[in-house]
C-alpha positions in Angstrom: -50.2 26.2 -15.7 -50.0 25.2 -12.0 -48.1 27.1 -9.4 -45.5 24.3 -9.4 -45.1 24.4 -13.1 -44.7 28.1 -13.0 -42.0 27.8 -10.3 -40.2 25.1 -12.4 -40.4 27.4 -15.4 -38.7 30.3 -13.5 -36.1 27.9 -12.1 -35.3 26.7 -15.5 -35.3 30.2 -16.8 -32.5 31.4 -14.5 -30.4 28.4 -15.4 -31.1 27.9 -19.1 -32.8 31.1 -20.4 -36.2 32.3 -21.3 -36.6 34.7 -18.4 -37.2 38.4 -18.1 -33.6 39.3 -17.5 -32.4 37.7 -20.7 -29.5 36.3 -18.8 -28.9 32.8 -17.4 -26.3 30.6 -15.8 -25.7 28.4 -18.8 -25.0 31.2 -21.2 -23.0 33.3 -18.7 -20.7 30.4 -17.9 -20.4 29.0 -21.4 -17.3 30.9 -22.4 -15.7 31.4 -18.9 -12.3 29.7 -18.7 -11.0 28.3 -15.5 -8.4 31.1 -15.4 -11.2 33.7 -15.5 -13.4 31.7 -13.1 -10.6 31.7 -10.5 -9.6 35.4 -10.9 -10.3 37.5 -7.9 -11.8 41.0 -8.4 -11.3 43.3 -5.4 -12.9 41.6 -2.4 -15.7 39.8 -4.5 -16.1 36.1 -4.7 -14.7 34.5 -7.8 -17.0 33.1 -10.5 -15.8 29.6 -9.5 -16.8 30.2 -5.9 -20.2 31.6 -6.9 -20.8 28.7 -9.3 -20.0 26.1 -6.6 -22.1 28.0 -4.1 -25.2 28.0 -6.3 -24.7 24.3 -7.1 -24.3 23.5 -3.4 -27.8 24.7 -2.7 -29.4 23.1 -5.8 -27.8 19.8 -4.8 -28.9 20.1 -1.2 -32.5 20.9 -2.1 -32.5 18.1 -4.7 -31.5 15.7 -1.9 -34.8 16.5 -0.1 -36.7 15.8 -3.2 -35.0 12.4 -3.3 -36.2 11.6 0.2 -32.9 12.3 1.9 -32.3 14.6 4.8 -31.4 18.3 4.3 -27.7 18.4 5.3 -26.4 21.6 3.7 -25.1 24.3 5.9 -24.4 27.9 4.9 -20.9 27.8 6.5 -19.9 25.1 3.9 -21.5 26.6 0.9 -18.2 28.1 -0.4 -16.0 25.2 0.4 -15.3 24.2 -3.2 -12.8 21.5 -4.1 -9.5 22.4 -5.7 -10.3 22.7 -9.3 -7.1 22.8 -11.5 -8.2 21.8 -15.0 -10.7 23.0 -17.6 -12.3 19.6 -17.5 -13.0 19.8 -13.8 -14.4 23.4 -14.3 -16.7 22.2 -17.1 -17.8 19.2 -15.0 -18.7 21.6 -12.1 -20.9 23.6 -14.6 -22.4 20.5 -16.1 -23.2 19.1 -12.7 -24.9 22.3 -11.7 -27.0 22.4 -14.9 -27.9 18.7 -14.7 -29.0 19.0 -11.1 -30.9 22.1 -11.9 -32.9 20.4 -14.6 -33.5 17.4 -12.4 -34.7 19.6 -9.6 -37.0 21.5 -12.0 -38.6 18.2 -13.0 -39.3 17.5 -9.3 -40.6 20.9 -8.7 -43.2 20.8 -11.5 -44.8 17.7 -10.1 -45.6 19.2 -6.7 -49.2 19.7 -5.8 -50.7 22.9 -4.4 -50.9 21.1 -1.0 -47.2 20.0 -1.2 -46.1 23.6 -1.9 -47.7 24.6 1.4 -46.0 21.9 3.4 -43.0 22.5 5.6 -39.7 22.1 3.8 -38.3 19.3 6.1 -38.9 21.5 9.2 -41.2 24.4 10.0 -38.2 26.7 10.7 -37.3 26.5 7.0 -40.7 27.6 5.8 -42.7 25.7 3.1 -41.7 24.2 -0.2 -43.0 27.3 -2.1 -40.9 29.7 -0.2 -37.8 27.6 -0.5 -38.2 27.1 -4.2 -38.9 30.8 -4.7 -35.9 31.6 -2.5 -33.5 29.5 -4.5 -34.7 31.2 -7.7 -34.1 34.6 -6.1 -30.7 33.4 -4.8 -29.7 32.2 -8.2 -30.7 35.4 -9.9 -28.7 37.4 -7.3 -25.5 35.4 -7.9 -26.1 35.3 -11.7 -26.0 39.1 -11.6 -22.7 39.0 -9.7 -21.2 36.6 -12.2 -22.3 38.8 -15.1 -20.7 41.8 -13.5 -17.5 40.1 -12.6 -17.3 38.5 -16.0 -17.7 42.0 -17.6 -15.0 43.4 -15.4 -12.5 40.6 -16.2 -13.2 40.5 -19.9 -13.0 44.2 -20.5 -9.8 44.9 -18.6 -7.9 45.3 -21.8 
């Protein structure tokens, strides 16, 4: 298995399962209602905010793989749209997962040389570090979602 294929496997694992943590985005969000997703716990981000945030970065990185400029900015990564229906909430999840699989398909095709190349600009590091970073970032927020979900579903 190439390095790129291994990265794609880990990227898929955090989104769809089959990783060491035995937790993934798809399963964690499968039974989360919009009401739960929007419920604030202390000063933490909501599950909705975290879901949008993760998808924002996946979409931004995917744009680069589609030969478009890197336009995402940290300051906009929590600017999610007003989601008022279960359908809109499920669409947000479905879009995140669809984009994650599409990005994984791009990742697994990278060569060893491409993994070493600058990710749009030297200041952002190389492809390897950015892909590894988005995997770490997703695991971090997955953990937050799992904890927030436990808090909200075990209140009673």
